[in-house]
N, C-alpha and C positions, 0 to 999 in steps of 0.2 A: 449794170444801170437799169434795168428791170426791178427790181425790188424797191427804189425810189419815186416809181412812175407813178403817177395816179390813172389808171386806166379806165375809159368808157367803153370798151368793146374788148370783149376777149378772145375775138380773130387779130386782133392789132396786138394783145399781149402772147399769144402764141406766135406770132411770128418775130415779135423782138426778141424771143426767150431761143426762137431757133439760130436766130444770128447770133444774139448772145454766145451761145454754145458754139456756136461754127467758128468764131471769132477765138477762143479758147482752145478749143481743140486743135485748129490749125496753127496758130503761134508756136515756134520755137522756141520760147520764154516769155514769161509773162513777169516785171517786176511789178508788186506793190509793197504798200509803206508798214502793214501789220502783219504778225502772225495769224489772226482771226481772219482776215483779206486774203491772206494764202490757203487757209485749209477750203475758207467757200470759192474758191478758181479750183482747187484741186478736185472737188466734190462737184464741178460740174462739167469738167472734161480739161480741163489743163494739163499738163504733160510734166509743166517744171514751170516752177513758180520761183522765185526770188525777192527777196524782203531788201530794200533800201529805204530806212528813214527818212524822215525830211529833217532840216537843220536850218540851222543859222551864221550869219555872219558877222563876228562880234567886232567887225571894223564897221559896221552900219550902223551901232550905239552912240549917240550924242551924249556925253560926258554932262548931266546935269543931275545939282543937288535934288535930294527927295522934297517932294510939299512938304511946308510946315503944319499944313492941313490935311489931316487923313483923308485920303482920297482912293476910291475902289472904281477901275477901267476895266469897265468890257469891250472888246476890239473886236470888230465883223457882224455880222448878220447872223441875228436873232429869230429860230426857226422855232416860236412858241410852240407848234405840234409835235415835234420831237426832241426839244431842251428844255431841262429844267435850268431856269435861272431864279424862279419865283422863289425858290428854299433860301437862296443866299440875299434877296432881296426884302425875303419879309425878316430874315436875322438881322439884316442891318437896320431896318425899320423902327425893328424892337428895340437895339440896341441904341438906336438915337432916342426914343419915346423913353425909356428908362435912365438917361441921362449917363450911361457908360460911353459912346461916341454920340457928344451933342452936335460937333463941327464936323462931321463926317458929308463928304460930297465925292457923286459918282459924275462918271462920265462915260458916254454912250459913245464910241468911236464905230460910224458908220450907220447902215438906214435903221432905224426903230420904230417898229411896226406897232400898229395901233393897240395889242394888247397889253403890250410892253409899258404905253402909257397909261392906260388904267391901272395895271397894277401900280406903278410907282405911286399914281395919287393913293389908290388903299391902302397902301403900307405906310405913307407919311412922307416920301420923299422925291417929289415933285418938284418942290421948290428948290432941290440944290441939287439937282442934274442938271449937266449940260449935255448936249447931242450935240456932235460935231457935224453929223454926215458925211459922207465918203470925203476922203483925203488921200494924200498921196503916201505911197509907203515909208517916206522918210520923216515923213510927220506924225504918221500912228505909232513910228518906233519911241519919238520923240514922247509921244501920251504915254506910252508904256514906263518910260525912264521916269516922267516925272508922275507916278503914282505910289500910293501909299501899299494897295493890295490890288491883286489883277483875278479878275473873277472867269472861270471857263463852267460852260455849261454842258454837261454830257447829254449822255441819249436818254431821255426818260420814257422808262417803259418798254419791253420787249428786248432786252439785253440778249436773248437766244438768237436775234434776228444778225442780218449784215451789221447794223451800226454795232452790234459790239464792236466791231475791229476797226472804228472809225477813229482816227488819231488827226485832228487836224493841224495844216500845218504849220498854226498860230502857235498850237503848244510849244511850240521849240521859240518861237520868238519871245511866246511869255517868259520861258527860261534862259534866254540870253540878257533879257532885262533886267534880269537878276534882282528880281520883286517876288516876295511871300506870292502864294498861289494859291488859290480856294477853288477846287474842282467839284461840282455837285453831278454826280455820276454814280451810276451802280458798282461798287466796288469788282467786279467782275468782268467790266469790261477793260478793253485794251488801254486807253488812255489811264484809265483807273489805278492798274496793274504799274504803266512808265512811273507815274508818278507816286506814287504812295509812299514809297522808302526814300524820297529826296530831300535835303535839306530845306527846309521852305517852304514845304508844300502840305495840305492839308485836302483830304478826299473825304466828302460826306454824301450818304445814301440821299435819293430825292426824298422830298419830304419832313427830312430830319433837322429843322427849324432848329430845337434847342443845340444838337449840335455843332450847326453852322455857325451858331453863334459862340460856343466855347471855342470853335478853330478861329474864328475871325479874329477875337481878343489874344489868343496864343498866337497868332502870326503876327498881327500888329505889334505886340509885345516884343517881339523877336529882332525887331528893327526895320526899315525899311530893304535894306539893300541886305543880299542875300550870295553869298560868293559859293556857288556849285563846283567851282574848279573845271575840268577836263571832264564833261558828260559822255565821253564815249566809253568808259568802263560800264556806266548805269546800263547805255542803251546794247551796251553787248550783254552784258546780265539778263537783262529783261528778254530779250529776243531768243536768248540760248534755254533760258527757264519756259519758255511760254512753247519754243518746238520740243523740249523736252515733257511737257507734258501733252503736246499734240500725239507725239510718238507712244506716249503711256495710252492712249484713248485709243488710240490705232490698233493698240498691241490686243488691248481688252477686248 
């Protein structure tokens, strides 16, 4: 937690780091959700670290028909200081303005920070955007199912830092909704590596607006429903590949 805390006191930071190191060192086993975070905990004194990814329950999703109007949805709180959704929004705004997606609609399920509202106005999407505020989990899944495209904002900058291993739990809920997914993130992050070879997904680097436009058009052309089958082999291959890479780095 010390990596994500804004400290105004060097003493407080050092005390927290000591506590963090103590917890990791004394724990018999640490469980985390991604290979990069496993490496991070081992480097900070953990003796044994296992990985259990997040997931989803297929039975939680309602049977809804995809919307007739192209609808792009973002679920959860957007942290504008460390996530890049602007690339996707600028791409959608450009596609609307050019006439490629004149009827596009946007939906934000969760809290809307002020920078997002300003950006929506800047890219010409404010008048086609719905912001629901906080909703129940079941309502959130209904919103995902009633979408044509799901947007993900990965870490923006400092891909070598702790955020490199962040795989938000909602990634798996997106997968369970069986809708196309656009992720804006450094391709070297764990979330990008997990999604990049899956059917109906596209990974675009931050600030690549032209690439995001191409990805959006391609994803929507493929249809609103994506049957990814059993995702267990995907996650197994992802974890195996990442751990093999970490072992190779350690040997070098």
